[in-house]
C-alpha positions as CSV (number, residue, x, y, z in Angstrom):
1,M,38.0,-56.2,-45.7
2,K,36.6,-58.2,-48.3
3,A,33.4,-57.2,-49.5
4,T,30.3,-59.9,-49.3
5,N,26.8,-60.0,-50.7
6,I,25.8,-59.9,-47.1
7,P,22.9,-57.0,-47.3
8,A,23.3,-53.9,-45.5
9,A,20.2,-52.7,-43.3
10,G,17.9,-51.1,-45.1
11,S,18.5,-52.7,-48.4
12,P,15.3,-53.6,-50.3
13,I,14.6,-57.1,-50.8
14,K,14.3,-58.0,-54.5
15,F,12.9,-61.4,-55.8
16,Q,13.5,-62.7,-59.2
17,S,10.9,-65.5,-60.7
18,I,10.6,-68.2,-63.0
19,A,7.7,-70.7,-63.7
20,L,8.7,-74.4,-64.0
21,I,6.3,-76.7,-65.6
22,I,3.8,-76.5,-62.4
23,L,6.6,-75.2,-59.7
24,I,6.6,-71.8,-59.3
25,Q,9.7,-70.6,-57.8
26,L,10.7,-67.3,-56.0
27,V,14.2,-66.3,-55.4
28,E,15.4,-63.1,-53.2
29,R,18.8,-61.6,-54.9
30,V,20.6,-60.4,-51.8
31,T,19.9,-63.5,-49.2
32,K,19.2,-66.0,-52.0
33,Y,16.1,-67.4,-50.2
34,T,14.0,-69.3,-52.1
35,V,10.1,-69.8,-51.9
36,S,8.2,-72.2,-54.2
37,A,4.8,-73.7,-54.6
38,Q,3.1,-76.1,-56.9
39,V,0.3,-74.6,-59.4
40,N,-2.4,-76.1,-61.4
41,S,-1.2,-74.8,-64.6
42,K,1.5,-72.1,-66.2
43,S,-1.5,-69.9,-66.6
44,A,-1.4,-66.5,-65.6
45,A,-4.1,-66.9,-63.1
46,D,-2.6,-69.7,-61.3
47,V,1.0,-68.1,-61.5
48,T,-0.3,-64.5,-59.8
49,K,-2.1,-66.2,-57.5
50,A,0.5,-68.4,-56.4
51,T,3.2,-65.3,-56.3
52,I,1.2,-63.5,-54.5
53,I,0.4,-66.0,-51.6
54,L,4.2,-66.7,-51.7
55,L,5.4,-63.2,-51.5
56,N,2.7,-61.9,-49.2
57,P,4.5,-62.7,-45.7
58,F,7.3,-60.5,-47.1
59,K,5.0,-57.9,-48.4
60,D,6.5,-54.8,-46.2
61,I,9.8,-55.9,-47.5
62,V,9.3,-56.9,-51.5
63,H,10.2,-54.0,-53.4
64,T,10.8,-55.4,-56.9
65,I,10.1,-58.5,-58.8
66,T,11.9,-59.4,-61.9
67,T,10.5,-62.4,-64.2
68,D,11.1,-63.6,-67.5
69,N,8.8,-62.8,-70.4
70,G,6.5,-65.8,-70.4
71,K,2.6,-65.6,-70.5
72,E,2.2,-66.6,-67.5
73,F,3.2,-63.4,-65.8
74,S,1.0,-61.6,-68.3
75,Y,-1.2,-60.4,-65.0
76,H,2.1,-58.7,-63.4
77,E,-0.1,-55.6,-62.5
78,K,-2.1,-57.6,-60.1
79,I,0.8,-58.9,-58.8
80,S,2.4,-55.3,-58.4
81,Q,-0.6,-53.9,-56.7
82,A,-1.1,-56.6,-54.5
83,L,2.5,-56.5,-53.1
84,S,3.2,-52.8,-53.8
85,A,6.1,-53.7,-55.7
86,E,7.5,-53.0,-58.8
87,V,7.5,-55.9,-61.5
88,Y,10.5,-56.1,-64.2
89,F,11.0,-58.4,-67.2
90,A,14.3,-59.5,-68.2
91,H,15.1,-59.4,-72.0
92,P,13.8,-62.1,-74.3
93,Y,16.6,-64.8,-74.8
94,S,19.1,-63.2,-72.1
95,S,18.6,-65.9,-69.2
96,W,22.1,-64.4,-67.7
97,E,20.0,-61.4,-67.0
98,R,18.7,-63.6,-64.1
99,G,21.7,-65.6,-63.4
100,L,20.6,-66.1,-59.6
101,N,17.8,-67.9,-60.9
102,E,19.0,-69.8,-63.3
103,N,21.8,-71.2,-60.4
104,T,18.7,-71.7,-58.3
105,N,17.2,-73.6,-60.9
106,G,20.1,-75.7,-61.1
107,L,20.2,-76.4,-57.3
108,L,16.7,-77.5,-57.4
109,R,17.2,-80.1,-60.0
110,Q,19.4,-81.8,-57.6
111,Y,16.1,-82.4,-55.8
112,F,13.9,-82.5,-59.0
113,P,15.5,-83.7,-62.1
114,Q,14.5,-82.0,-65.5
115,N,11.7,-83.8,-66.4
116,T,10.1,-84.6,-63.1
117,D,6.3,-84.5,-63.3
118,F,5.5,-82.1,-60.4
119,K,1.8,-83.4,-60.5
120,K,3.3,-86.7,-58.7
121,V,5.5,-84.5,-56.4
122,G,4.0,-83.8,-53.2
123,Q,4.0,-80.4,-51.6
124,I,6.0,-82.1,-48.1
125,E,8.5,-82.8,-50.9
126,V,8.8,-79.5,-52.5
127,K,9.1,-77.8,-48.7
128,R,11.5,-80.3,-47.4
129,A,13.9,-79.5,-50.4
130,L,13.3,-75.8,-50.1
131,M,14.2,-76.4,-46.1
132,R,17.4,-78.0,-47.4
133,L,18.5,-75.3,-49.7
134,N,17.6,-72.6,-47.7
135,S,19.7,-74.4,-45.2
136,R,22.4,-75.1,-47.3
137,P,25.6,-72.6,-46.7
138,R,26.8,-70.7,-49.3
139,K,30.2,-69.4,-50.5
140,G,28.5,-65.7,-51.8
141,L,26.9,-65.5,-48.1
142,N,30.1,-66.2,-46.3
143,F,29.2,-69.6,-45.8
144,K,25.7,-68.8,-44.0
145,T,22.5,-70.1,-45.1
146,P,19.9,-68.0,-47.1
147,A,17.6,-68.9,-44.4
148,L,20.0,-67.0,-41.7
149,I,20.6,-64.1,-43.9
150,M,16.9,-63.3,-44.6
151,G,16.3,-63.4,-40.9
152,E,18.6,-60.9,-40.5
153,H,17.6,-58.8,-43.2
154,S,14.2,-58.7,-42.3
155,A,14.9,-57.9,-38.7
156,A,17.0,-55.1,-39.6
157,L,14.5,-53.8,-42.2
158,A,11.7,-53.9,-39.5
159,A,13.8,-52.2,-36.9
């Protein structure tokens, strides 16, 4: 039987995050489910607030968050406390430690090219891109969608 990335019941949910200009993106490692929101700046206060708002619906199943070492994550203790999750940092200049996140950035670039000014992009456009991204079958998920796998994973953890 071929091994897959589909999570087993009871597996902890682990998110990785990165701030892109004024679009914060968080991607769950096992299910590849992505959430994102626009923030006013890359300030630690704005990124912290957005991260907590984005992950609060998943509070009971978020166990770890891995970020880069940017100043925007300097309030990581507030995130950790609000979500009861451990926050880890990738090593500086080691983007390969967060390969899924880099891959997800590439997928988001299909909707929002490199120099997109997110001040001119509406939240509806961001939500539409996320819906498409989370509804896209992935080879690493046995051609299931991140949305389907996240739903199954969340239900299994809640049971």
